[in-house]
N, C-alpha and C positions, 0 to 999 in steps of 0.2 A: 504494499499498500505506499503511496507516495506522501507527501506533505501535503497535499491540498485536500487529500483522501480522508487525511487524520485530520485536518484542522475541520472540513464538512462534516464528519461524524461528529466531531466535538461540538460543534453547533446544533446538530439534531440532539444530543444527548443533555449538552449544559455540560459536560465533564470531561475531560485531558487529564487521563490517570497513567500514572508510571509509562512514558512516553520518552525513549531515548532520542534528543535531537542535538549529541554533540558534532561539534564543529558544524552543524546545518546552515544554511545560507538560507534566513528567515527575515530578512529585509523587509520594513514595513508590513507586516503577517500582523492582522487585525487575531487578538486572544480577547478582545474587551467580553464583559458579561459573562467570562468564563471560571468556572472552577479548576484548578489547575493543582493535581497531588501530585506530586514524587515524579513531575519532568525534570527532565535532564538537556537543559541548556548549555550545558561548559562547552568555553570557547566556541559559542553559537554565534553568527553576525544577527544581530537583533535590532537594527540601527533603525530609528524610526517608525519600529513595534509598539503596535497598539495594545495595553493593558489596562483602560479604566474599566472601572465598576470590576475588577474580578478578583476573585478567592485566592490568593496563590497560598500552596502549604508545601516545605519540604521541596522547593526549587533548587536547582544547581546552577547558578548563574554563574558561577566563577568564569574567571578569564572573560568573560562574554562583551561584546561590543555592542553597548545601548546607548549608545550616542541619542539624543533627542527622541529617546522613548518616552510614550506617556502612561504613569500610572494613576493618574486622577482617578480618586475614590475608590480605591483600590485598597485590599486589606494584604497583608505577605506576613508570614510564618514562617521562624523557624526556616529561614532561607538565606544562600550562601552568595553573599555579590563580592567576595574576594578577588582580588586581581579584575574585576572588571571595570569598563569605562561606562560609567553614564554622565556623561558630559552635557549640560544643553536638555537632561531631561525633566518631566513634570512631574513634581509630587504634591497636587493641588488636592488637600485633604485624604493624605497615603495614610495609612497605618502602617507600621513595619512591628513585629515582636520579634523578639530575640533573634536578630537577623547579624548577620556578619559581613562587615565592611572594609575585613583590614585590606589593607596597601589598592582600596579603590576610588577611583577617581570620581568625586562627585563637583567636579568646577562648573559653574554657571548653572548650578540645577535651580530649579524655581518651583517654590510650591507656598501655601498656605496652610496655616491647622494641620500641619504634619508631624505626626505623631511618631515617636522611638522610645520602645521602649523596651528594657533587657537586652540592649542592643552593642557590639564593639564596634568602634573606629579606630584602629590600628594603622598608625603609617599613612592614612588615607588624606585627600585633598578635599574640601569646599573654597578654594579661595575662588568670590567671586559668584557666593552660592545667594540666593536670597530666598532666605524663609520665613516668612511675616510668621508671629503668632504661633509658632512652631511649639511643641510640646515633647521635651526631654525627660524620661524617668527611668533610674537605674542603668545607665549608659557607663562603660568604660571608653575612655578617650584617652589615648597616648601617642602623642608625636603626630597630631594631627592638625594640618594647616588649615586656619578659615580667614587667613586673610583677605581685606577686602569684602568677607561677607556680609550680608545686609540680615541681621538676625533680630530684628524689631520686635519687641514685646515679646520673646522668647522666656519660655518656662521652664527651668531644668531643676530637675528634683535627684539629691541621691548621685549625682555627677561624681565618678572617679577619673579626676581630670589628672594627665602626668605629660609635661614639656611638651605643650602645644602654645600656638601662635595664635593673635587675634589681630595682627598689626592692621592701621585701618579699616575697622570692621565698625559696621552700626550697631551697637548692642543698645540701644534706648528704650528704657522701659522694662530691661530683661530681669528677669530673677534667677539669682541662683541663691536663696537661702540655704546656708548652712554648707555651700561646696569645698571642696578642695581645689586650690589652685596654685598649688604653693611654684616657684620660678615662673609663672607664666609671663607673657609679654602682653601686652594690652595699648602698647605704642599707639600715638597716632588716634585711638578709635572716638569713638561718638558715646558717650557711656553717660547722656543728660537721663539722670530719674532711673540710672540702675541701679538695684538693689542686690548688695554684699553681704546683707546683716549676717553677722556669724560665721563668714566662711574664713578659711585656712587660705592664707596668701601670701605668705614668707616669702620674701624676696622676691615680689613679682613685679612688673615694671609698669608704671602708669604713664612713660614719659611724651609730653603733648597732646596729652591728650583732656576731652571735655568732660569735667567732673560734676557740672554744673548739677545741683539737688541729688546727689550718689548718697546713695548711705552704705557706710561702713562702719555702723554700731557694731562693736563688738568683735570687729574682724578682727583676727593674728595677720599686722603687717609688717611685723620684726622683718628690719633690710631692706623693707620696700621701696621701690624708686619711682620718685614723684618731680623730677625735674621738669621746668614748664610745662608742668600741668597748669589747666586754667578752670575756673566755676565758681559759682555762686554758691552758699547754704549748701554745702555740701556738708554732712554728719559723721565724724568719726565718733560718738560719745560712746566712752567706756572700750575703746579700740586698744589695740596695743601696737604701737609701731614706732618698737626701740631699734634705734642706730637707723631709722627711715630715712631717706635723703629727700627733702623740699626746697632743695635751691631754686631758684629763679621762678619759684610754683606763683600763683597768683589764686588765691582760696578767699576771695573776701567774706564775710558774712556766713563765716564754717564755723560747725560745733565741736571743740574738742575737747570738750568737758570730762573732767574724770577718765580722759585715757594715759596709757603710759608712753610717754613720748622720749625718755630720757636717752642721750647721747643724739638724738636727732639732730639732723642739721637743715636751718631756714637760712641760708645765706641770701643775702639778694631777693628773698620770697616778700611777696606783699600780700597780707590777712590779715587787712583792718577788718573795722566791728567784726571782730569773730572772738569765740568764747576759750579759754584754756583754765576756766575756772577750777583750782580742786584737779588738777593734772598733773602728772610726772612728769617735770623737765628737767631732772637734775644732766648738767652737764651739755645741757642742748646748745646750738650754735645759734644764734639770731642778728648776728653781724650783717650792718647793710639793711636789716630787714624794714618792710613801713608794717608797724603794726598798731596804727594810728587808731584810736576809740573801742579798741579791743579789750577783753578783762580777762587779767592774771591772777584774779584773788582766789588768796590762799592755794596757790600752785606752788609743787615744790620745787626750789630752781635752786638746788645747790651747785657752785660754780657756772652756771648758766649765763651766758656770754652775752649782753645787749650791747657790743661797741660799736657805736655810728648808726644803733639802730632807730625811728623814728616813734615817741612814746607818747605824740600828742593827745593828751586825756585818756592815757590807756589807764587804765586799772590796775595796779599792781598794790594793791592793798592782802597785808598777810605776805606776802613773801619775804624770801630770808635768805642768805648768803648768796646771791646774785650778783653780778659781776655789773653794776649798772653806771661805772665809771665811763665817760663818754659816749652816753647817750644821747641822741636827741631831743630835744623837748621835755626833756626831764620834769623841770618846773611847771608844767601844767600837768602830770599825772598826777594821778590819785594814791595819794600813798597811804601807808597804814594809816589809820584811824586806834590810837592805841586802846581808847577803851571798847568800841566795837571788836577788835583785834583779842581782848580780854575776856570779853562777853562769848566768843566764837569760842575760845578753848578754855571755858569755866570746867571745872571737874568738881562733884562731892567732896566734901571732906570724907576720909575713910576711917574705919576705928575710934569712932568718936565715944566718949562714956558714955554709961547709960545712967539714965536719970534716976 
């Protein structure tokens, strides 16, 4: 039975089961609205093939050519796309469950509301992919390239990320709550209103990125890089950014309250109208930084360097052991109020004699 007869029979029954199409020429073939079970497309040429609205289970697409293929509104389960090429394929409202995308080329794929659950993407490429409002659950992602991808409103839960890059990507309003991104590169990205709440992001690089209204609350950002990052109303409340590099950043009206920022670098940064209240800033370096109207009240500032920093109407109430010599506009700063400081640090006497 030739290929055309097999497809015709499948059209009559609605089922294509246990068929071997290895190395077959299937360019532009229509598999739409079919149920495919255990079909072998290994090394097949499926350029421009149509799988719209199909249910695919345990399909072998390894090494297949799938450029421009359509999978809109299809459900794909336990299938293997390793070493396959899906450039410019369409994934609109597509669901992938327990699929393997190792060494897969997903360059310039397009889709919306695409769901990936319990899939692996190792050594894969999603450069220039456009996957708006996608949902990722329980993925393992390693050494994967998302450069220039448009992942607007991505929702990611329980993701295991390792050594991947998002250079120049659009992650506006993405949700990465509790994810792990240690050592990741988010350089030159649009991260407007992205949520990294409680994420593990040690050593990650956000250089030259737009961090407007990003939520880093309770995130671990130790040794992270924010050189030339910009954005207003960014929140780092209760985060840990020990030894992080914020030099030349522009993060006005941001909140670093109760954050751990010891030994961080703020040279030439502009962080005006921002909150550092009760944060840990021991041995931090704010040389030449613009800190006008910011609030450092009761921050820990042992050996913190404010040399040549602008402190115009900055609140430095309760800070101690800081190096304020050489700071600009120091006379305008709100210094420690002795009575308020005493009240804030009042402790009840112990071991009072019983009457």
